[in-house]
N, C-alpha and C positions, 0 to 999 in steps of 0.2 A: 636811519637814524633820527630818531624825535626833537625837534628845535624847539628850546624852551625859551622864555623870556622872563624876568622876575619882576614886578614891579613891588616895593618896599624891602628899606637896606634895614628893617631892625631884628628882634631876635628871631619873629618868623622866617626871615628872607634869611638870617644865618642860617637856622635848622636846615631849611629846605636846600638852602645852596650846599650846604656843608654835604648833605647826602647825595643830591644829584650828580655832584661833580666826581663821585665815585664809580658812576654808571657808564661803561664806556658805547651805550646804546643812545644815550641823551649828550646833547649841543647845546649848551649853556651862549646863545648869543647875545645876552647881555642882560645886567643888573640896572634896577633905575630907582633913583632916588632923589629929591631935590636936598638932600641935608649931605652934604660932601663928605661928612665924616659918620656917616650912617655906618655901623660896625658890616653890613654885608656888604657896603660896596669896596671895603679894606682887604676882607674875605676873597674878593672878586678880583681887587687888584692884583695880590699876591696868587692868586693863581693865573694871572693873565690873562682873564676874562675882560670884555668889552665892559664900561661902566659909563652910565648913560646921568647927566643933571637935569637933562631938559625935560619937557612935557612929555611921559610915555604914553602916551597916546597919540601924538604928534609923529614920536619916532617910529610908532609900529607900522605907519602907512607906508615907511621906507624897508618895512625890514621882512622876510621870507621866514613867520611863526608857526609852529604845530599848536602848539601849548601854552599860556601867559597864566602863569602865578598871580594873583591879585592879592599881595600881603600887606597891602597899604592901610588898611582899614579903614577907608572911605567909601561909603557906599554911593557917595557919586560918582566916585571911579567905576568900581564895579558896573555900573549901572551903564555908562559909557562904553566900557568895555563888550560886555553884552552887545550893545546898538551897533560897534566896530566890528563884532568879529565876523560875522557873517559866516559865509562857507571857505572864509581864510584860515581861521584859526579858531581853536576853541579856548574856553577862560575856563579855569578852577577858581571859583568864587566864594564867597558864603560859607555853607556849611561844608561843601565840597574840598575846599582850602581847609578849612580847620580838620575834617576828617582827616586827609593826607599828613597836613602837620603833624597830627597827633601819632600817626601809623608811623611815619617818618623818626619821631621822639623816642618812640617805644623799640623801633629798631636800633637806635641809635644805642639807647641802654642798655638794649639786651647783648650787642656786640660787645660791650665795653665790661658787661658782667662775664661774657665767655672770655672776651680776650684774660680778664684776671685773673681764671682759672687754667688757660689752657694746656697745662700740662696734665690734668685732671680730665676733662674733658675734651679730649681733642675730636673725638667721636661729632660729640653735638657740633661744635664747631664747624666740621666737613659738614652737616646736615645743614645747619645754620644759613651756610652760605651756598647750598642746592635752594633752598627755599626761597632764598633773595634773590636766586639767578633766574629762577621758573617765572615763567612769564603767560602760563596758562595753567587754568583749572588743574588738569590733567597730570602736568608737571608737579604743581603742587603736591597734591593727594599722592601721587606716586611717591613724592619724595619723602612726605611724612610718614608712610605705609614704610619701606622700604628703610630710614630712621629708627622709627621704632624696632624692629628686626634686629636693626644692629646692635641698639641697646640694649633689648632685653636678653637676646642670642635664642629667641625663640622663633619657631622655622615658620609662622603663620600670624598673619596680620590683616586686620580692615578697620578702614574708616567709613561712617555716616556723619553724612552732615545734616543739621537738623533745622527743619521750617517750621517757625513760630506760630503762623497765620495757620497753616495745616495741623499742627501738633502733630508733625511726622518726621522722622529722622527717615534719611535717604544715603543708600549704600554705595559709593561712591569710588571706590577703590578696595581691593583684597590681594592678597599674594599667600599663597600654599594652599589654597582650599580649591575644591572639586567645580568645575563646569556649573553644576546644580547651584552651588550657594548663592550666586545671583538670582535666582528665582525667589530669595525671600529681598528683595531690593529696596521694599518702601514698609515701614512697620510704625504704628499707631506709639504716640506714647501715652499709656494711660495712668488716669491718677490713682495712687498706691501701687501702681506694678513694679517691676524690677527696671527698667529703664529709667523710669522717675526717680524712682531712688540712684540710682547710679550720675544724674543728670543734676541730685541735688547737693552732692558728695563735691569737695572742692580736690580732694586727693585723690589717687588712683587706689582702686580696689583689688587686692591680691589674692587670687583664689586658687592656693596651691593642689585642691583635688576637688573636684567637682563633686566627686561622692560625697564628699562631706558639706555641700553646699545647694540642698535640691534647689532652690530659687533658678539656677543657674542650669539645671537639666532641661535643656528643653529639645524637642525633635531637633531642630536644626544643628546644634550642638550635638547630639547624639549620632545624627548621621553622618556629618564629618570627621568624629570619633576625635573630638577635643577632650583631653583628661584636665587640663591646668589653663588658667589663664587671669588676664589683668586686663579691668577695664577703668579705660584713663577718661574722665569727661575734660571735655572741653568749654570752659568757661571765659566768655569774655566781659566787656564792663557792662553789660546789657543783656546778660544772660548766658543760657546755653548757645554754644557754635556747633557742637558734634558730640560724637564720642568714638574715642580710638580702643580698639581692642589688640592686645597681642597675645597667642593661643600656642597651647604646645599640645602633642598627644599623646603626651604620658603626663601623670602628676609629678611634682619636681618643687621646690626650696627656691626661696630667693634672695639673691644678695642685698645685704644691710641699706647701702644706697641707692637699690634699682628704683626705689619710690620716687626718690629725691630727683635723680636722672630724670625719670619720666614727667615728672612737674616739670622740669625746666622745656622739657619737648611739646609737651602740654602748650606750655606757654610762645613757645616758637610756630608751634602749628595755627593757634587761636590768632595770632599776629598775620601768618601766612595767608590763612584763610581770607581774615577779613580785610587783609592789602587787596587781595585778588578781588574780593566783592565788592570793594570800594572803586576798583579802578573799572572793575564792568560796572558800576555805577555811570560811571564819568563816561566810558565808551557808548554806554546807552544814552545817555542825555546828550553826548554827540552827534546821534543817528538821526535824534529825533526831533519833530518840532516842536515847539515849545507850547503853543496855542492846541493843538490839536492832539497830540503825544504819537501822531503817524511817521513814518521815516521821512526824512528831510528829503532836498532835490540829492545833495550831494550823495547820501550814501546809494539811493535809487540809482545815481548815473553808475555808482563801481558795480550794483548787480546786474544791471541791464548789460556793461560789457560783458560778466562771466557768460549771462544767458544766453547772447547773442553766441558766444563763442560756443558754447554747449550746442545750441539750437543748431548751429552750422556744422559743428562736426557729426553728430549724430541724425542730422538731417531730419529733424526733429520740430513740430510748429510752436510758433511762439508770436501772440498777440500782445501790442503794446495800447492802453486806451488812455487819449486826454479827454479831459473831464472840465468844463469852465461853467460856472454859475454866470447864469443870462442876468445882465443889467444889475450887477451885483453893485456896482458904483448909486445905483437907484436906493437900493436898499441901506447903504451906509447915509446917502443924503437925507431920507425919509424917515428912519428909524432911530439914525445915531450908528457910532461903531461898534457901540458894545453888543446891541443886536446882529449886527454885522457879522462879531465874533462868534456870537450863539450858534448862527446860521451855520459858519464853518463846522464849528465842533460837531452840532448836529449832524450835519450831512458824513462828517470824518467816520462817527458812529453808524452811521445808517449806513455806509457802503463797507465798514469793517463787518458788519453781520450778513454780509450778502454774499463777496468774495471767498473764495477759497483758502482754505491754510496756506498752502503753499502760493497761493496768488502774491504779490509785494504791492501794497497799497503807500501811495505816498503825498504830501501834500507838495506840489510841485513849485506855489509859488503865487501867491495872492490871492486871487479867488479860485485857483486850477488845482486839480487833482490828475494824478496819473497811478495807471495801475498796469502792471506786469505779469502777465498769465502764460508761463510756460505752460509746454503740453495743451497748446489751442488751438483751433484750426479757425477762420472764419467764421463759420456757422455759428459753434458756439460762443466765441467772442461777441456775436451779435448778439445774442438769445442775452448773454450777460448786459452787455452796453443798454438793453432795452429793458432789462429789470433794474438797473441803476436807472435809468433814465424815469420809471415811472415811480420809482421808490421816492425820488426827488421831490415830484411833484404831489406824493401824498403825505411829504415829511409835517405840514403843518408847522414849520420853525417859524413863519411872520407872524407878526399880530395880527388881529383881525381878520384871519382866516386870509390873507393875501396870498396869491399865489407864487410859486416860488418853481422854477426850471431849469434846466441844465443843457446845453449842447456837448456832443459824445464825439470825438474824431477817434477812431479805428482802424489801425494797421495790421495786418497777420505778415510774419515774417516767412521770404522765401530765400532759398538759399540760390542766390545770384550766378550766373555762370560766366566765368572768368572775371569775377571779382568778389569782393565780400563786403556785403553790408553793414557799415558802421552805426554804430548808436546814435550818432550824430544826423547820420541819412532816414535810420530810424525813426526818431522822434520827428525828425521836420518832415514828413510821411505823416504822420498822425497830427502833427499840428496844420498840416494843409487841411486835413481831413476836416477836423474843428471848426476852422475856420469858415470853410465849405458849408457845414451846418449852419454858421450862425448868418453866413450870405442867404442861405435859403428861406430862414424864418425861424433859427433856432429852437429849440428843446426836441432835439431831433438827433439820430446817429448816421453819421454819412463816412463812408470808406474810402482808405487810401487804396486800391487794388494794384500791386505790384505787378509788373509784367512780366 
């Protein structure tokens, strides 16, 4: 159950609250506004939800919250919320809130339109409900592909999502095709090509017989035996989102209203995909340190628990490395906090370029970094720690060629006899090794060796 607190009782608060109270996996623990007559407060009272007229920042200090929606429109409130949040809760404010609000409004409007034509579009309604309940990308993609098959009554379908930066489409879901169909999972959008033509259209393109449309006669389609198809461009407010295809293995004619129904489905699909992308961005923000863009401590702790469990079950090596910048206070005192921030960002990028793709690098707080290294024994961990230590010395991140160094504490997991090593203990041992490195003169690597 996600516990949500809403700040702001205006139209934004009404729109968000009206939508969120429908979700059984969301618990609204309060709505706050200084205006007792704010419309969202009335809606909250009617729904028997807690209402607060006091300072919301003070209220939050006494509540257990997962996510706070800042709909106050007050930049100072947003800033204070971000400062207050820490590891306790996440904040949806600024552009994130606007994006979520827009999606919520679009979903509400879409539901109204579908309900007005319930008798004619029962299948579309069911698909819409399925999409609204989907919580992962795979569930959403599956619902879209299954939905277009139901509406078109065609035996096969596929969905590709568009990546604007790479000018590519990525095949994310299929039904009714051979396993070899996924071999063409990524394809580029060429200027003047067929795919660009499809994406430039606002309406579905119906092809009753591919033999009459040579442009659609490509090797992949021929190998699968496709004889007719519909290409449905998925277009959002900011451009293409993807392409949805439904296919048949024989030539066929299409019902008169099919194009309209598919257009309605494409609107649902776009909203669902953009909704998931927005929530994925929020999720990404909630696990990242805002300065360095590394994982934050809370996310690292979650990953470490699962990795320790895996190492214990499989009796595999696992190492953790705690890194502290030597005399970092002096860096801030001598050069100022902006330079200190540049050092943290610079070291984060430096360390990212050295660690392996499956290592977990995080900012642990202040001037400390931490790295979790699966499948890594003591010898490998020592070599990696030494590379990081030397890289910090050679980073040239301080003005006037001033020297910069790091102390590193390392501990390698060993399955305890008769007892399980906890994440807290694992971190404690790495921390002890780090402090020994500092006591022995800094700019060195020390190990805590489990007996």
